[in-house]
N, C-alpha and C positions, 0 to 999 in steps of 0.2 A: 634699729628696728623701724623699718619705714612702713607703717601700719595704718591704713586709713580706708575707710569704705561704709557700708551702710548695716545698720542696726537688723536688716530684714536678711542678711546674709551670716553676721556674727552676731551671736546673743552676748550681752554683757558678762555673762558667768565663764563664755568661751574667752573673752578679751581677758579676763581676770586670770585665767589658767593659762595663756599665753605669758602673758607678765610674769607670774609666778614661777614658771617654768625656765624662763631665760633670766630671770633674776635681775630685771630690768629696772633702770634708773630713769624716771621722766615723768610726763605729764598725759594722760588722757583726758582728751577734749571730746565731749558727747553733747551733740545739738540736737534736741528734740523738740517736743510740744510744752515740754516743762520748763524751756529755757536753755540755757546752756550749763552744762556741768564739767568740773574739772576735778579728776581725781588722779593727785601725786602720789607717787612710789619712790623708794629708795631701797634698791637691791632686791626688788621684789616684793616689798612690805609696804601695806597702805600707810601714806604718813599725812595724807590731808586730803579732803574732800569737799566739795562746795556745789549746791545747786543753785543757779541762778544768781540774784543778790542778797541771798540769804546772809544775815549778820553771823560772822564766824570769828568774830572778836571773842577773845577769853571770857571777859565778862558776859556775853552773850550764853556762851557755851555752858558756863557755870550755873548761870541762872536757869538754865534749861533743865540742868540736871539736879535742881533743887539745891545747888552747895551754896547759893548766895540769895538774899532776898530782892525783890523787884526794886526796892528802894536803893539797896547796895548796887545794883546794876546800874540805875540811872545816874547815880553819884561818879561811879567809876566810868562811865561813858560820858560824862562831862568834864571830869578834873584829870582823865587820863588818858584822852584821845588822841596825845599824840606819843603815848608810850607803847612801846612793841610789847606783845603778849609774853615774851621772854621776861623782859624787865619788871610787868606787871606781876607776872606770875612769883617772882622772887618777892618783891614788896609784901604780896599778900600771905605768902608763907611765913615770912619773917615778921608780919603783925599779928599771925595767928588767925587769920581769917580762914584759911583753907590749909589744907596739908598738899604734899608733894603727889602723894597719892590721890587725892581727890581731883587736882588737875589733869592727872594721866587718864585716869579712868572716866570722866567727862570727856575729854577729848575724845578718846577710843570709842565710847558710847555714842557721841554723835557722828563721827565719821564712819562706824561701822553703819549706822541708821540712814545715814545720807545713802550708801551704796546699797541697802537693802531696798530702799524707795525706788533706786533704778533699776532693778530688776524688773520692774513693771514697763520701763521703757521699750517698746517693740519698734518704734518708728523713730526714725532720725539717721545722724550721721556721725561718724567718730574720727578723728585722729591720734596718735600719739606722738608727741612732741618730746622725741629723745633728750635725754639729760636736763628736760627743764624742772626746775626744783619746785617746793613749795614757796607760797610768799615770803618775803623776809621778814624776818621777826617772828614768825610763828614757832612754838614750841614743838621740837620734834618729837613724832610718836613712831614706832613701828611695829604695824599690827599683821601677824600671819592671814594669809587669805585662803588657807584651806577649809575652814569652816564657813566663810564667806560664799567660796565656790559650792559646796555643800547645799547651803541655803539658797543659794541661785538655782542649782539642779532642781531641787524640790519644788522651787515655786515657778520654774519652767514645766515641769510636769503638770502642775497645778493649770497653769495657763493653757497650755493646750487641751487639757480636759474641759475647761470652761469654755475654751472656744467652740469645742464640738457642741457642748450643751446649749450654748447661745452665741451663733455663730455670725448673728448680725446684731449691731447696736442701732440700727435703723426701726427696729421693731418697739410696739409699746407694751405696756402693761394695763390690765385690768385685775381687779379683784375677782376671785373665784365666787361663785353662789353657794355659801355654805350657811341654810339657814340656821337661825338660833345662834351664830357665832358672831360675836362683836370683838373687832380687832383690838379696840382698848385695853381689852383682858388676856390680850397674849402679851408675852413677854419678848421683848424683841431689843435689840443692840439700838445705841445712839444712832450708829449708821444705817441700821434698818429702818428706823423710825424716819431717818431723813429721805430714804428714797421711799418710803410708802406716802408719805406728806405729798408726792409729787406724782402718784400712781394715777394717771389718766389716761384713757385711750387716744386723745390727741398729742399726748406728750411721748416723744419718742424715748428709750433707755439712753440714747447718745444724749440727748437735751437733758435729762435729768443728772446725768453726770456731770456735765458741764454747769449746770446750775450750782450744785453743792460741792464742784469742784473735786470730783474723784476722777482718776485714772481708769482706763479699760479695765485693767485687772482687778481693781476695787469695785468697781459697779458691777461685773460679772458676777464676782465672787458675793456680793448681797444679794443681787437676783437671784442666783442659783439656790442660795438658802430659802428665799421666800418661795421659789417653786416647788423646793424640795417639801416645804412646809406646806405647801396646798394652799398658799395664803393669795398667789397671783397666778395668771398665766399670760404668755405671751402671744399680741394680736398684732394685726397689721394696723399702722396707726390711722386715725378717723380720717375719711376723706381722700385715702389713698387707694387706689385700684390696684388690683393684683396684677402684676406684669404680665405680659402677652407672654403664653408659651414660646418657646424657640421653635425652629421647622425641625422635625427629626432628620430629614434628609436635605441634602443641598440642591435638589432638584425636585419639580414638580412631576416631572415625566415617570410614567408607569416601569416603561421597559427600563430606564434607566436605575431605577430604584433596586428592582429585582436585579439586575448586574452588580450594583454595589453589594447586595445583600450576600449575592453567591460568592462574591471576592472576600467579603468579612467572614463567610463560614469556611472558605478555604482557608484564610490566614489562620482563622481559630485551630483548625485541624492540624495546621502544618506547626504549631507550637509545642 
């Protein structure tokens, strides 16, 4: 499969569908604003996933899934740094720290989470490296892609809706005038409080997103919720002038304008 291109032309969901239908083995490399991601497949099934330089060692994944403590994670990272995940997994099972099911569920949960985060990537480049397998020593898993594809399609529809509601992240936010309302008395999520703390006519939505490390989908989702609740409104950032309206006609000559209008009317009638 000679596959490479731009995420503007192919979504992550479409790429997963291609891999799934062709039952391909290889690694999908995606270069975006979040770094370089690698998703490995075995015969059309998800086998491994990593974003950037995130720690994808077995101890790190087990700790994220609360299967081992922070102290146990630190000890394993120090004493088993040269041991492969396969070997370490067997040692942990034999010692009674975790079960085989604990390991497989933790790996599946983490890899699925990585792919779900990638659904928010709408800018970047990708390439499919045929027959490139997961890194040596990793524990093999095989995760069906159907449910991930369905979830990706749902997020794509949400993304399109949010883009319509909030087309530009260069705009700013300000609190609406609601007499007698104290925002501290309103029940907001942690993410909403993060955004609210930066609401200022001088801060663009994009700047807020960069400050609190949210991607485009996440910031649009939170801002949309705040708009629906009537807490904020979208405004032009302070200090920015409104853009100059574009010219309606490519010429200022009145006769030429009338001719263009007649041609346009004639074209519409012929449709």
